N, C-alpha and C positions, 0 to 999 in steps of 0.2 A: 448635247455635248458639244462643248467649244472645240473649233480646229485650231490649228497651230498658227494657221495665217490670223486668226483673230485675236491670238493671245501675243503676238509679238509687237511689243511698242517699245518702251524704255527697257534698258539693261535691267533695272530694278523690278519691273513689272515682269519681266520674262523670270526672273530667279524666283518671284513670289509663286509665279505659276508651277515653275519647278518642284519648288516646296510642297504645292498643293497636289501634284501629281504624284510624288514620292510617300506623301501622306496615306493618299487612297490606296496605293500599291501595298504599303506596308501594313495596313489593318487587314489586308485581303479581304474585303467586304464587296468588292465590284466583281462582277462576272469575269468569266476567261476573254470573252469578245471585248468587254470594255476595259480590261486590263491591257490587252493588246493595243487597243487604241491610245489608251494613256501612254504606254509606253513610246510607240510611236511618236506620238505628240511631244513627248519629253524629249526624245532624240532627238527631233528638228529643233526646239527650242535649245538645247543644248549647243548644237551645232552653230546655230545663229548667235548664241552668247559668246562661244568662243571666237567666232569671226569678230564681234565687235570689241572683243578684248584684244584680239592681234591687232586691229586696228588702231585701237588707243594705244598701244605698244608702240608699234610703228611711228605714229606722230610725236610719241614723247621722246621717241629715239633722235627724231628729227629736229627738235628744239634743241637751240643752242642760245647761250647768252653772247648778246654783242658787247663792246668795250664799255658801254655804261652800263651794261647789267641787265639792261632790256632782252626778252626773249624774243628770237625770231625762228621763223621754221626754215631750216638747211634742207635744200631740195636735192642735195645730192651731186650738185655739178659744180659746185664750187670748188 
């Protein structure tokens, strides 16, 4: 079985792995022990995905346009 550390890469890869986990859990074809491992892996991946989304949101909120219409990163100290 894959461990969470091995499955975390890009956001898209993580979401695909979450879909695989949900699919396996929904079918009910895994043992209780395996279901618990999958659930734990899913929780870890979902937390990491949430962190990635939060960081992306913060970065987008810090972007601003300058007078020429170019985007620049606002550091909050201006």
